[in-house]
N, C-alpha and C positions, 0 to 999 in steps of 0.2 A: 833733887829733881823737880824742875818745875810743871805745872799744869799743864802749857804745851808740850813739854817733854812727854808726859806720859799718855795725851791724847793721840802722839802719832806712834805710840809704840801701839795701843791700842790697835790704831785703824790700820796698820802694815798688818798685825797678825788678823785681822777680821779677814782683808785681801786676798791673804793668801790661803788662809781656810776657803773662801769662797771659789778657788780657780783650783782648788785642790777636790772639791764636789762635784764641780763641771766636769772634770777631768772622770771621776769615779761615774758619775752619771751618763756619760756618752760611752763609756765602757760596755757600762748592765745595757745598756740597748744595745749596742752591737751585738751583746750575747746574746740575749732575746731573741732577736732578727735571724740569727742563725737558722739555718734550715736542723728538719727533725724528725729522724727515722722512725719506723714503726718501732723498730726495735728498740729504740729508745724509750717511747711510749709505754711498750708492751715493760719494760723494767723496769721505770717507775712504777705505773701499774701495783707487778710483785714485789716492792718494795713498799709499798702503802700495805698489804695484809689481806686478809679476803674479805669479800664484798660482803655488804649490811643483809642484805636480800638473799643471799645463800646460807645464813646461818639458820638455824631449825628455830631458836626462840623468837627470831623476827618474823618467820612467816605467817601472812594472812589466815585465820580460822576459817573454814568453810562453813556457809550460811551464817557466817557472823553477820547482824546489824545495828546499827546505831540507834536505839529509841529514840522519837522526839520528847525534845521536853517540852511538857506541858505545866500550865500555871497552876500551880498548885491552891488547896481551900486551907483554911484556916489547921492549924494543928490540930485543935481540940475536936474537929468534927471526923466522924467514922467514916466518911465518904474517903478525906483526903488520907487519914491511915490503910483504907481500905488501898486505894491509887498505892499507897507505898510500897505495902504486901507484895502487889503485883509488878511489880518495879521491880522489887527485889527479886523474885523466882524467875522474870523476864530475864533480869541481867544475867543468870546462872549458865546461858546454852539460847542457841535458836529456836524458838517457836516451832511448834509443832500441831499440825492443820490435821484433823483427824477427820477423813469424807465419811458421813454416813448416808447409808443406804434411804434412797428415794422412794415414796410410795407409789405402790407399783399401780396405782388409778392415781389421776388427779383431778384437781377441781376443775371445772369448766371456765372460761373467762366469764363475766361478769357482763351482762347484756344489760344498756339501759333501755326499759318501754317506756318511756314516759313521752317520747317522740310518736310510737309505732299507735296507727290511728286504729281505732277499735271497728273490730264488724259492724256493732250493732249501733246505728244512732240513739242520742239518746237513753243509753245503757245506765240503769241504776242498781245501785246494790242489792242485793236479794234479802240481805239481813246487817244490824246494825253490827256494830267491834264485840257489843255485852254480849247480845244473842251467839257471836262465835265462839266467844269464850265459854259460854255455858255447854252450848254442844260438844266443843273439843273435849272438857271436863267429864261431859255425862259418858263421851264413845272412850275414855282412857279407862285400858285396864290396871292402870295404877293409882288412881282414883288422883291424880294431881298434875299437874300438865305445865310447860315452860311456854313463854312467848314467839319462839319460832316454831314451836308444835300448834301453835294456834293458825301463825298464818303458813304452816304448811297445809292445814286442813282447809282453810279458807281457800287457798288454789289447789288444792287437789279436789274436793268438790263443786267450787262454783268457778267456772271462767271469767267471770268479772273482775274478779280480784288479779289473774294475770296479768292486768293491766295498769296494776298499781304498782307502781316502783318501791312507794316506800309506807309502808303503813303501818312497823312495827311500832312505831313509837304511838300511836293510838292505843294501837293493841293493850300495851304495857300500862298507858292512862288508863284505861278503862278497866284492867286489874288490881292496879294501884288506889284508884278514885272512887271504888263500891267496895260497899260493906260485905258485898256477901261471898268475897273471896278472901282467905288466909294465906300469908306470905308467907314462906318460910325462909328466918335468914339465915343461912348456909349455902352459900354460893359453890356448890359442888359440882355442877355441871355445866361447865363451859363458862362458867362468871355469869347462870343465869339464875332467877329466882325463880324457885318450885310454888306454886297456886294450887291449895286447894280450897272446895265449896263448903262453906258454912255449915254446918248438918242443919237441917229443916228449911232449906232455902227453897223456894221455888220461882221458875220464871216463867212468864207469860210472854207469848208473841205477841206483838200487835195486827194492827188489823192488816196492813198491806202488807207485812210477813208473810201471813197466815192465805193469802191471797197469792202472793207467788210460788204457797208450796202447794196450793190447788192447780193452778196452772201450769206449771213445772210439769215436761215429758216423762220424767221419770214415776210421777203415780204418787199417793197415798200411802203405796206399800213401802215405798221407799223414803220417807218422811218419817212413817212412825218407826220405824228402823232407829232413823239418827237422832230422831227425840228421846228415844226407849234406851238410844245406848248401844245397838249392835250392829253399828255400822264401823269403830274401829277408826284407827288413826292410822295417816298415811306411815308406809316404811320407810324410815330413818336413811338409809343412806344414798339412796335415790336424791331423798333432797339434800341433804349436805354434798352430793359431790355433782349435782345438774340441776336439776330445778331450783335453789335457792339463784344457784347462780343466771340462770335462764327461765324466769317464771312462765314464759310463752310455750314450755315444753311442761310445766307441770299435770296431774291428771294420771288418773287408773291406769289409762293404756299405754302409755310411755313407763308407768312405773312395771308395770307386768312384761313387758317388753326389756326393762333396763336389767330384772331378775332371770329372765328365761336367758339372758344373753350370757349371764355368773354363772348361771346353771351348766351351761354348754362349756363353761371354760375361753368365752370371747370377750377380752376384758370391751368394754365402749371406748372408742378414741374419743379426745377431741373434737369439737363440733361434727359430732357424725350425724350422717344422712339419714340414718335408721329412725330418728327420733322426728316427729313431727307435729305439728298444733291440733288440738281436738278441740271443739265446739262445742260438743253432744256430748257430756257421760254419761252414759247407761244406768249407770247405779250396779249392775250387777254385779262388781269386785267384793269377794268374799271378804269375810272381817280376820282379821291378821293380830297378831297378841306378840308382843314383840316385848322384849328388857330394853330400860331406855342405854344408850351406847355414847360411849365417851370414844370422841375420832381421834383415838394421837397417834403418833407416829409410828410406835411398833404396832398396831393395830391396822394400818393400810399397806404397811412395804412388805404383806405378805399375802398373795391370794387367798391361799389357804384360812386366812381368816375371816375373810368376806364373808356375808353372808350368801346362802343358799350357793356358793360356787363347788361347780362340780357336780352337784347333785343331781342335775339332767343324764348321768355322761353315764353312771352306774361302774360296777368295781370288778365287774368282769371283762375279756378281752374284745367279746364282739360286740359291748355295748359302749360304742364308741360313736361320734357324732359324725352324720355322713361328710355334711361340709359345711364353712361356715356361713351364716347369714349376711345375707351384700344384698336384699330386697325383704323391707318391712312390709310394703304393702299388703300380700297374702295374710301376713300378719293380724294386721288391722282390722283386716277384712273379716275375718273371724274371730275378733276377740270374742264377743258374746258365748261362742261355742269353747273359748278356753277358761273364760272362767266359766261355764256350766263341769266341762271337765275340773277345772279345778272345787270346784263345790261338791261335788260327785265321788272325789276322792277320799274329800275332807269327811265328809257323813260315812263311808268306809272305812274310815280310820289308817288311811296310811300316811306313813311316815313322810312323802317326797310330795304331800298334796300342795304345797307352795308353791313348787314348781315342777312338775309332768316330768315326765322320760322325754328325753328327744325323738325318740321313734313314736312316740304317741305323738307328741307334738307334730312330727313332720307329716304324719297318715291325718292331724286330722287337717293341717291347714292345704294339703293337696288332695284334701280326696273328693 
């Protein structure tokens, strides 16, 4: 068989195969284009077996969510190892978010007093910051103070400092730079240092400070009590919730109203209009002795933990509050009589002298 004969033989075979494929392709197209009924589709589905999404092992887990992949640090760092442990714990199941009860009474919103116009032109500070630190620690029953207590003391007794937004840094600088104070390194009191007075240290008022004390309307009797430590420190809960956030409301008048509201089981609301600005403190407020309080979540979540809560209501059925206070004007008008009533009850040895009974206060105000 020659080369030409072999070539011819294979060419005929290829042509026959191509012709057969064309015939087969045309038949397949005709079959595919044929009409298909619903019964045919259902029969084909039954032949394929059960659906995947109907099988229990492929069903989605309720509450499952994928964790985002975050770049890990080096394997040797403790932080990356801690993240790995947390990732393993979270992969065991969906995370559970526990709702913790919030405080029964919330802090007020911070008010910026830097743009508030001072009521007295050319108003100068009555004492320097070092003198304020001395007066605060002398009046402290614990014989030690924190920087925030100095801020509260200054705003409580001197309205000038209520119009200063940030002077705690100056207080801390005066306590730290002076050799008259000793700092305790333990930061146990809301991350604040405790300062005590070095033994044998005395402080003398300057000429301008002495002149201010003589010309103050509260008189020499008040400043003598202030210098000898008979005034005491401001009450803490009022300044923690309200006065540190809104310094314009600091002072003994609003502090007395705040604790009277707690005593009649009326929790003051945010931005309550019952509290007013006072520029002329009387100096007749009695001396309070309180332990240092750490305002944790557990302390503020229950009203029964609040200082003086319900003390003016009583424990019998008839000792109830007649009505909620809606106007604090009469209370502030008789604030001197209210302080006098507190001092009389304190001298008599009454256990509730800090917050007199609601009936006595109503009779005092509306008499």
